[in-house]
C-alpha positions as CSV (number, residue, x, y, z in Angstrom):
1,M,-10.1,14.8,17.6
2,H,-10.4,14.0,21.3
3,Q,-13.9,12.6,20.8
4,L,-12.5,10.3,18.1
5,W,-9.6,9.1,20.4
6,N,-12.0,8.6,23.3
7,E,-14.0,6.1,21.2
8,I,-10.8,4.3,20.0
9,D,-9.5,4.2,23.5
10,R,-12.8,2.7,24.8
11,R,-12.5,-0.2,22.3
12,L,-8.8,-0.7,23.1
13,L,-9.7,-0.9,26.8
14,I,-11.6,-4.1,26.1
15,K,-8.5,-5.6,24.5
16,L,-5.6,-4.3,26.7
17,G,-7.1,-3.4,30.1
18,T,-6.6,-0.2,32.0
19,A,-2.8,-0.4,32.2
20,G,-2.3,-1.1,28.6
21,L,-4.6,1.7,27.5
22,A,-2.9,4.3,29.7
23,A,0.4,3.4,28.2
24,L,-0.9,3.7,24.6
25,S,-3.0,6.9,25.0
26,L,-2.0,9.0,22.1
27,P,-3.1,12.5,22.9
28,G,-1.1,12.6,26.2
29,A,1.8,10.8,24.5
30,A,1.8,13.3,21.6
31,R,2.3,16.1,24.1
32,A,5.1,14.2,25.7
33,M,6.8,13.6,22.4
34,M,6.7,17.3,21.5
35,A,8.2,18.2,24.9
36,Q,10.9,15.5,25.1
37,G,12.3,15.1,21.6
38,F,10.4,12.0,20.4
39,T,8.7,13.9,17.6
40,H,6.9,11.2,15.6
41,G,6.0,8.4,18.0
42,V,7.1,4.8,17.3
43,A,6.5,2.2,14.7
44,S,7.3,-1.5,14.0
45,G,7.6,-3.7,11.0
46,E,9.4,-6.6,9.3
47,P,8.0,-9.2,11.7
48,G,9.3,-12.7,11.8
49,A,8.5,-15.6,14.1
50,N,11.3,-14.6,16.5
51,S,12.1,-10.9,15.6
52,V,10.6,-7.5,14.8
53,L,12.0,-4.2,13.6
54,L,11.4,-1.1,15.8
55,W,11.5,2.5,14.7
56,T,11.4,6.0,16.3
57,R,12.7,9.5,15.8
58,Y,14.4,11.5,18.4
59,A,15.3,15.1,17.5
60,A,18.3,16.6,19.3
61,P,21.3,18.9,18.6
62,N,23.5,15.8,18.7
63,D,23.3,12.1,17.9
64,T,21.4,10.4,20.7
65,A,21.9,6.9,22.0
66,L,18.6,5.1,22.6
67,T,17.7,1.9,24.3
68,A,14.8,-0.2,23.0
69,E,12.8,-2.3,25.5
70,L,10.1,-4.9,24.8
71,S,7.8,-6.5,27.3
72,E,4.8,-8.8,27.3
73,S,3.1,-6.3,29.7
74,A,2.4,-2.6,29.4
75,D,4.0,-1.9,32.7
76,F,7.3,-3.4,31.5
77,A,7.6,-5.4,34.7
78,R,9.8,-7.9,32.8
79,I,12.0,-6.9,29.8
80,A,11.7,-9.6,27.2
81,G,14.1,-8.1,24.7
82,G,15.6,-5.0,23.3
83,G,18.8,-3.4,22.1
84,S,20.7,-0.2,21.6
85,V,20.6,2.2,18.6
86,T,21.6,5.7,17.8
87,A,19.3,8.4,16.4
88,T,21.7,10.2,14.1
89,G,21.5,13.5,12.2
90,E,22.8,11.7,9.2
91,R,19.5,9.7,9.1
92,D,17.3,12.7,9.9
93,H,17.4,11.7,13.6
94,T,15.5,8.4,12.9
95,A,16.5,5.1,14.4
96,K,15.6,1.5,13.8
97,L,16.8,-1.8,15.0
98,V,15.8,-5.5,14.7
99,V,15.1,-7.2,18.1
100,R,15.6,-11.0,18.0
101,G,15.1,-13.9,20.4
102,L,11.3,-13.3,20.7
103,E,8.5,-15.8,21.0
104,P,6.4,-16.7,17.9
105,G,2.9,-15.3,17.5
106,R,3.0,-13.1,20.5
107,W,2.0,-9.5,21.2
108,Y,4.7,-7.2,22.8
109,F,4.8,-3.7,24.1
110,Y,7.8,-1.6,23.3
111,R,9.4,1.8,23.9
112,F,12.6,3.7,23.5
113,V,14.5,5.3,26.4
114,T,17.1,8.1,26.2
115,P,20.3,8.2,28.5
116,D,18.5,10.7,30.8
117,G,15.5,8.4,31.2
118,T,13.1,10.1,28.8
119,R,10.7,7.6,27.4
120,S,8.9,7.4,24.1
121,V,5.3,6.7,23.7
122,T,4.6,2.9,24.3
123,G,3.9,0.9,21.1
124,R,2.5,-2.5,20.6
125,T,3.7,-5.1,18.0
126,R,3.6,-8.8,17.4
127,T,5.7,-11.6,16.0
128,L,4.5,-13.9,13.2
129,P,3.2,-17.4,14.2
130,A,5.2,-20.5,13.7
131,G,3.8,-24.0,12.9
132,P,0.1,-24.7,12.6
133,T,-1.9,-21.5,12.3
134,S,-5.7,-21.3,12.2
135,A,-6.3,-17.7,11.2
136,F,-4.4,-14.5,10.3
137,T,-5.8,-11.1,9.4
138,I,-4.1,-8.5,7.3
139,A,-5.3,-4.8,6.9
140,L,-4.5,-3.6,3.4
141,F,-3.9,0.1,2.7
142,S,-2.8,2.3,-0.2
143,C,-2.9,5.8,-1.7
144,A,-3.2,8.3,1.1
145,N,-3.1,11.8,-0.1
146,L,-3.2,14.0,3.0
147,P,-4.7,17.2,1.6
148,F,-7.6,15.3,0.0
149,G,-9.0,14.4,3.4
150,W,-8.8,12.7,6.8
151,F,-7.1,9.3,7.2
152,N,-10.3,7.8,8.6
153,A,-9.5,4.4,7.2
154,Y,-6.4,4.3,9.4
155,A,-8.5,5.4,12.4
156,H,-11.1,2.7,11.8
157,A,-8.4,0.0,11.6
158,A,-6.6,1.3,14.6
159,A,-9.7,0.8,16.7
160,R,-10.0,-2.9,15.9
161,N,-8.7,-5.8,18.0
162,D,-8.6,-8.5,15.3
163,I,-5.8,-7.3,13.0
164,D,-2.5,-9.1,13.0
165,L,-0.5,-7.2,10.4
166,V,-0.8,-4.1,8.4
167,A,0.3,-4.1,4.7
168,H,0.8,-0.8,3.0
169,V,1.4,-1.3,-0.7
170,G,2.3,2.1,-1.8
171,D,1.5,5.8,-2.3
172,Y,2.0,6.3,1.4
173,L,2.5,9.9,0.5
174,Y,2.3,12.2,-2.6
175,E,5.0,14.4,-4.1
176,Y,2.9,17.3,-5.5
177,P,3.0,21.0,-4.4
178,I,0.2,22.6,-2.5
179,G,-2.6,23.4,-4.9
180,D,-1.8,20.8,-7.6
181,Y,-3.3,17.4,-6.5
182,P,-5.6,18.3,-4.9
183,S,-6.4,21.8,-6.1
184,I,-6.9,24.5,-3.4
185,K,-10.6,24.1,-3.9
186,Q,-10.5,20.3,-3.5
187,A,-8.2,20.4,-0.4
188,V,-9.7,19.8,3.0
189,P,-9.0,22.8,5.4
190,G,-6.5,21.9,8.0
191,R,-4.9,19.1,6.1
192,D,-1.6,20.9,5.4
193,I,1.6,19.5,4.0
194,Q,5.2,20.6,3.9
195,P,7.1,21.7,2.0
196,A,4.7,23.8,-0.1
197,H,6.6,23.0,-3.4
198,E,7.0,19.6,-5.2
199,I,9.4,17.4,-3.4
200,V,12.6,16.7,-5.3
201,A,15.6,16.9,-3.0
202,L,16.4,14.8,0.1
203,A,15.4,17.6,2.5
204,D,12.0,17.8,0.6
205,Y,11.2,14.2,0.9
206,R,12.2,14.2,4.6
207,L,10.0,17.1,5.4
208,R,7.0,15.6,3.5
209,Y,7.4,12.4,5.6
210,A,7.5,14.4,8.7
211,A,4.3,16.1,7.7
212,Y,2.5,12.8,7.0
213,R,3.8,11.0,10.1
214,S,2.4,13.9,12.2
215,D,-1.1,12.8,11.3
216,P,-2.7,11.3,14.4
217,D,-4.5,8.4,12.7
218,L,-1.4,7.3,10.9
219,A,0.7,7.6,14.1
220,R,-1.8,5.5,15.9
221,L,-1.8,2.8,13.3
222,H,2.0,2.6,13.4
223,Q,1.9,2.6,17.2
224,L,-0.5,-0.4,17.5
225,F,0.4,-2.8,14.7
226,P,3.5,-4.1,12.8
227,M,3.5,-2.9,9.2
228,I,5.1,-4.4,6.1
229,A,5.4,-1.7,3.4
230,Q,6.5,-1.2,-0.1
231,W,6.7,2.0,-2.1
232,D,4.8,2.6,-5.3
233,D,5.4,5.6,-7.6
234,H,4.4,8.7,-5.6
235,E,7.0,8.0,-2.9
236,F,9.3,9.0,-5.9
237,T,7.0,10.8,-8.3
238,N,4.1,9.9,-10.6
239,D,4.5,6.9,-13.0
240,T,8.0,6.0,-11.9
241,W,10.0,3.5,-13.9
242,K,13.6,2.4,-13.6
243,G,14.9,5.2,-15.8
244,G,12.6,8.1,-15.0
245,A,9.0,9.2,-14.4
246,E,6.2,11.0,-16.0
247,N,6.4,13.7,-13.4
248,H,10.1,14.4,-13.7
249,N,11.7,16.9,-16.0
250,E,15.2,18.1,-16.8
251,G,14.7,21.2,-14.7
252,E,14.4,19.0,-11.6
253,G,17.9,17.6,-12.0
254,E,19.2,14.1,-12.7
255,W,16.6,11.3,-12.2
256,G,19.2,9.1,-10.4
257,D,19.7,11.8,-7.8
258,R,16.0,12.3,-7.2
259,A,15.3,8.5,-7.0
260,A,18.2,8.0,-4.6
261,A,16.9,10.8,-2.3
262,A,13.4,9.3,-2.4
263,E,14.6,5.9,-1.5
264,R,16.9,7.1,1.3
265,A,14.1,9.1,2.9
266,Y,11.7,6.2,2.7
267,R,14.2,3.9,4.4
268,E,14.8,6.5,7.1
269,W,11.2,7.2,7.9
270,M,9.6,3.8,7.4
271,P,9.9,0.7,9.6
272,V,11.3,-1.4,6.8
273,A,14.4,-3.4,6.0
274,D,17.0,-2.0,3.7
275,T,16.3,-4.5,0.9
276,R,14.0,-3.9,-2.0
277,W,12.0,-7.1,-1.9
278,R,11.2,-9.5,1.0
279,D,9.0,-12.3,2.2
280,Y,7.4,-13.3,5.4
281,Q,6.3,-16.7,6.7
282,V,3.0,-16.9,8.6
283,G,3.3,-20.4,10.2
284,D,2.0,-23.0,7.9
285,L,-0.8,-20.7,6.7
286,A,0.8,-18.3,4.3
287,T,3.9,-17.0,2.7
288,I,3.6,-13.2,2.0
289,F,5.8,-12.0,-0.8
290,L,6.6,-8.2,-1.1
291,P,8.0,-7.5,-4.5
292,E,9.2,-4.2,-5.9
293,T,7.6,-3.1,-9.2
294,R,8.9,0.4,-9.8
295,V,12.6,1.2,-9.8
296,T,14.4,-2.1,-10.0
297,G,13.4,-3.6,-13.3
298,R,10.4,-1.8,-14.7
299,D,10.6,-0.7,-18.3
300,R,9.1,2.6,-19.4
301,Q,5.3,2.6,-19.7
302,F,3.7,2.6,-23.1
303,D,1.8,5.8,-24.0
304,V,-1.2,5.5,-26.3
305,G,-0.8,9.0,-27.5
306,E,2.7,8.2,-28.7
307,I,1.5,5.0,-30.4
308,V,-1.1,6.9,-32.5
309,A,1.0,10.1,-33.1
310,G,2.2,11.1,-36.5
311,G,-0.9,10.8,-38.6
312,G,-2.4,7.7,-40.3
313,D,-5.1,5.4,-39.2
314,P,-5.0,5.3,-35.3
315,A,-7.1,2.0,-35.2
316,A,-4.6,0.3,-37.6
317,K,-1.7,1.5,-35.5
318,L,-3.2,0.2,-32.3
319,R,-4.0,-3.2,-33.9
320,Q,-0.4,-3.5,-35.1
321,F,1.0,-2.4,-31.7
322,A,-1.3,-5.0,-30.0
323,E,0.2,-7.8,-32.1
324,T,3.9,-6.7,-31.8
325,A,5.5,-4.4,-29.3
326,Y,2.8,-4.8,-26.7
327,R,3.6,-8.5,-26.3
328,D,7.4,-8.1,-26.3
329,P,8.7,-10.9,-24.0
330,A,11.7,-8.9,-23.1
331,R,9.7,-6.2,-21.3
332,Q,10.0,-6.3,-17.5
333,M,8.0,-5.2,-14.5
334,M,10.3,-6.6,-11.8
335,G,13.6,-7.6,-13.6
336,S,14.9,-11.1,-14.1
337,E,16.7,-11.4,-10.7
338,Q,13.5,-10.5,-8.8
339,E,11.4,-12.8,-11.0
340,K,13.6,-15.7,-10.1
341,W,13.3,-14.9,-6.4
342,L,9.6,-14.7,-6.5
343,F,9.1,-17.8,-8.8
344,D,11.5,-19.9,-6.7
345,G,9.7,-18.6,-3.6
346,L,6.3,-19.7,-4.8
347,D,7.6,-23.1,-5.5
348,A,9.4,-23.5,-2.2
349,S,6.3,-22.3,-0.3
350,T,4.0,-24.9,-1.8
351,K,6.5,-27.7,-1.4
352,A,6.8,-26.8,2.3
353,G,3.0,-27.3,2.6
354,T,2.1,-23.7,3.1
355,R,-1.6,-23.2,2.4
356,W,-1.6,-19.7,0.7
357,Q,0.9,-17.8,-1.4
358,V,0.2,-14.1,-0.9
359,C,1.7,-11.4,-3.2
360,A,1.4,-8.0,-1.6
361,Q,2.3,-5.7,-4.5
362,Q,1.6,-2.3,-6.0
363,V,-0.4,-2.3,-9.2
364,V,-3.5,-4.1,-10.5
365,M,-2.8,-7.5,-12.1
366,G,-6.3,-8.1,-13.5
367,S,-7.2,-6.8,-16.9
368,L,-9.5,-3.7,-17.3
369,Y,-10.8,-2.5,-20.7
370,T,-12.5,0.8,-21.6
371,P,-16.2,0.1,-21.9
372,P,-18.2,1.5,-24.9
373,E,-20.4,3.4,-22.4
374,T,-17.5,5.6,-21.5
375,R,-18.2,8.1,-24.3
376,E,-21.5,8.9,-22.5
377,W,-19.9,9.5,-19.1
378,F,-18.3,12.9,-19.7
379,G,-21.2,14.8,-21.1
380,A,-21.8,16.5,-24.5
381,N,-19.6,19.4,-23.6
382,M,-16.5,17.5,-22.7
383,A,-13.2,19.2,-23.4
384,E,-11.5,18.4,-26.7
385,N,-8.5,16.7,-25.0
386,V,-10.9,14.5,-22.9
387,R,-12.8,13.6,-26.1
388,R,-9.6,12.6,-27.9
389,R,-8.5,10.5,-24.9
390,V,-11.9,8.7,-24.7
391,E,-12.0,8.0,-28.4
392,T,-8.4,6.7,-28.4
393,S,-9.2,4.5,-25.3
394,L,-12.2,3.0,-27.1
395,L,-10.1,2.3,-30.2
396,A,-7.5,0.6,-28.0
397,A,-10.2,-1.6,-26.4
398,K,-11.4,-2.7,-29.9
399,A,-7.8,-3.7,-30.6
400,G,-7.7,-5.8,-27.5
401,L,-5.7,-3.3,-25.5
402,P,-6.4,-2.3,-21.8
403,F,-6.6,1.2,-20.6
404,N,-4.0,1.3,-17.9
405,F,-0.5,0.7,-19.2
406,D,1.1,1.6,-15.8
407,A,-0.5,-1.6,-14.3
408,W,0.4,-5.2,-15.1
409,D,-1.8,-4.7,-18.2
410,G,1.1,-2.7,-19.7
411,Y,3.4,-5.7,-19.2
412,P,1.5,-8.7,-20.4
413,A,4.5,-11.0,-20.9
414,A,5.8,-10.3,-17.4
415,R,2.3,-11.0,-16.0
416,S,2.1,-14.3,-17.9
417,R,5.4,-15.4,-16.6
418,L,4.3,-14.7,-13.0
419,L,0.9,-16.4,-13.3
420,A,2.4,-19.4,-15.1
421,A,5.0,-19.7,-12.4
422,A,2.2,-19.8,-9.8
423,Q,0.4,-22.5,-11.8
424,R,3.6,-24.6,-12.1
425,A,4.1,-24.3,-8.4
426,D,0.5,-25.4,-7.7
427,A,0.2,-22.2,-5.7
428,D,-3.0,-20.8,-4.2
429,L,-2.1,-17.3,-5.2
430,V,-3.7,-14.2,-3.6
431,T,-2.5,-10.8,-4.8
432,L,-3.0,-7.7,-2.6
433,T,-3.0,-4.5,-4.6
434,G,-3.4,-0.8,-4.4
435,D,-2.6,2.1,-6.8
436,T,-5.9,2.7,-8.7
437,H,-7.9,4.3,-5.8
438,N,-10.8,2.0,-6.5
439,A,-11.8,-1.4,-5.1
440,W,-11.6,-4.4,-7.4
441,A,-12.0,-8.2,-7.2
442,F,-10.5,-10.2,-10.1
443,D,-10.2,-13.8,-11.0
444,L,-6.7,-14.2,-12.5
445,A,-6.2,-16.7,-15.3
446,E,-3.3,-17.8,-17.5
447,D,-3.6,-19.9,-20.7
448,G,-7.3,-20.3,-20.0
449,R,-6.8,-21.8,-16.5
450,P,-7.4,-20.3,-13.0
451,A,-4.2,-18.8,-11.5
452,G,-5.4,-17.0,-8.4
453,I,-7.5,-14.1,-7.2
454,E,-6.8,-10.4,-6.8
455,I,-7.9,-8.3,-3.8
456,A,-7.4,-4.7,-4.9
457,G,-8.1,-2.1,-2.3
458,Q,-9.6,1.4,-2.6
459,S,-7.6,4.4,-1.6
460,V,-7.4,5.9,1.9
461,T,-8.2,9.4,0.5
462,S,-7.1,9.7,-3.2
463,P,-10.1,10.2,-5.6
464,G,-11.3,7.5,-7.9
465,Y,-13.7,7.1,-10.8
466,E,-16.3,9.2,-9.0
467,N,-14.2,12.3,-9.3
468,Y,-13.9,12.1,-13.0
469,T,-17.3,10.8,-14.1
470,R,-19.6,12.9,-12.0
471,G,-23.3,12.2,-12.3
472,I,-22.7,8.6,-13.2
473,A,-23.9,6.1,-10.6
474,D,-21.4,3.6,-9.2
475,A,-23.6,0.7,-10.3
476,Q,-23.7,2.1,-13.8
477,R,-19.9,2.4,-14.0
478,V,-19.3,-1.1,-12.5
479,A,-21.8,-2.8,-14.8
480,A,-20.1,-1.3,-17.8
481,L,-16.6,-2.2,-16.6
482,R,-17.7,-5.8,-15.8
483,G,-19.2,-6.0,-19.3
484,S,-15.9,-5.0,-20.9
485,S,-13.5,-6.8,-18.5
486,P,-14.3,-10.6,-18.1
487,E,-11.9,-11.1,-15.2
488,L,-13.6,-8.4,-13.0
489,K,-16.0,-10.0,-10.5
490,W,-16.9,-7.0,-8.4
491,A,-15.9,-3.3,-8.0
492,N,-16.6,-0.2,-6.0
493,T,-15.7,3.0,-7.9
494,Q,-16.9,5.6,-5.5
495,D,-15.7,5.0,-1.9
496,R,-12.5,5.4,0.1
497,G,-11.4,3.0,2.8
498,Y,-9.3,-0.2,3.2
499,V,-9.5,-4.0,3.1
500,S,-9.2,-6.5,5.8
501,V,-8.2,-10.0,4.6
502,Q,-8.7,-13.0,6.8
503,L,-6.8,-16.2,5.9
504,T,-7.8,-19.6,7.3
505,P,-6.4,-23.0,6.1
506,D,-9.3,-23.5,3.7
507,R,-10.6,-20.0,2.9
508,V,-9.7,-16.4,2.3
509,T,-12.2,-13.7,3.0
510,A,-11.8,-10.1,1.7
511,N,-13.7,-7.3,3.4
512,W,-13.7,-4.0,1.6
513,H,-14.5,-1.3,4.2
514,S,-15.9,2.0,2.9
515,V,-15.5,5.0,5.2
516,E,-18.5,7.3,5.5
517,T,-16.5,10.4,4.5
518,I,-13.0,11.8,4.3
519,R,-14.1,15.5,4.5
520,S,-14.5,15.3,8.3
521,H,-12.7,13.4,11.0
522,T,-14.7,10.3,11.9
523,P,-13.9,6.6,11.7
524,A,-17.5,5.7,10.8
525,L,-18.1,3.3,7.9
526,R,-20.6,3.6,5.1
527,G,-20.5,-0.2,4.7
528,T,-18.5,-3.4,4.0
529,H,-18.6,-5.7,1.1
530,S,-17.2,-9.3,1.6
531,M,-16.1,-12.0,-0.8
532,T,-14.6,-15.4,-0.3
533,A,-12.4,-17.9,-2.1
534,E,-11.8,-21.5,-1.3
535,R,-8.3,-23.0,-1.3
536,G,-7.7,-25.1,-4.4
537,R,-10.3,-23.4,-6.6
538,R,-8.3,-20.2,-7.3
539,V,-11.4,-18.2,-8.2
540,Y,-13.9,-16.2,-6.1
541,N,-17.0,-18.0,-4.8
542,A,-20.2,-17.0,-6.5
543,A,-22.0,-14.2,-4.7
């Protein structure tokens, strides 16, 4: 670990200088946190042109009054802003406050101080630019399952000096008990979580956040960059919708109680505002929208097994479903109130002359269909339940149905409304996406016309296609998927990592960074794949 941090600190020295590096050195700071009550470092989020939200946790027998300080220098020679906040037992000893009156587009150092003078580790954050903006870089993350491996994607990003903002679009943590996902055999030694059982109650969710936030790479990322974040399903439980979830049963109590506990813990432990959807203005360059697609308006996911159940011709049932219930215009992903907010926001952004409209959201918007080659991917001795699932998926594809009803593919009318709204607004739409654990690049279209592009990031650690189709080369899987899914322009179905997205007035560049491994602790990359799109074209440039 210390070798890793020595390399990261060497790179930061170039950016910050000796004083800044000393203030931000995590190993020593971690020891101080453990000794002095700041148990999980610092974090920042919700940046605006003149404000930023600051977060920390201070564990003590009683509530503790804290003072936040911001400065343009690591030695805090001049305090540029701050405020007072109390770390309360009622909020699991976490504290967050919004500091206002800051300068646009500027880096700041910050820290928290207790009444007796104890100081937290020093963090670094920045405000969003105002007015003409020539470039802005976002690091996109999703799907970090701690027992599956090391958070090397976080470590690599934390060592960079060209990131302006981190966007985490969900599955920041996972709810499963030890030995479930991953299995004991799959889990990486030393990557331990608490509690050992599945998280259901408020105390469970809090303890799981505490375990994740103790990871040094995640702590470092939070320490060095502002983050905008939105939950997906696993911050609640698998395949969450507004009235329940696939991974929730009656023995686990009322769904409303579990959902409320999950949401409360998220708001306590994350540097986020207490509203479910938000937007951010990056000068004249971009408006970033952060919608919520899980618990506000989402209707229950369709289930192919339920559609074909009860006997009869499954192909005929799927064809009938594809022409009826599947296209029900009443089905919602976000809910009507949130749709209005987003559609009005797209229109207002373009009318204000903003160059890009960025939607940082949770699930894949492009369409994916099961390729015919899938039946060869699982071997001749595939289990009967796998065989049935593969055959049903192939029948669904023949009926014009996609394979992932948890994504926007399961809500085609809602997706059409969103893409049509982007077209009416003349938006240059870029969607940033997580959820599937694999990397995708889609051209998005509505009514036969381009509507935008999708940049879907691979997971930090959670396994993708490579885990379920062993022995099949990535190029073989991707070729088959591209053949069955016309909107798909590129994919990587084998690597873990993250995406850095650079916006300039006339171009967006997506860089999918693949880490070398997650089984050992190293920030080394296996490689990077880059793609670009020009403003006004709303499709990816040809490779």
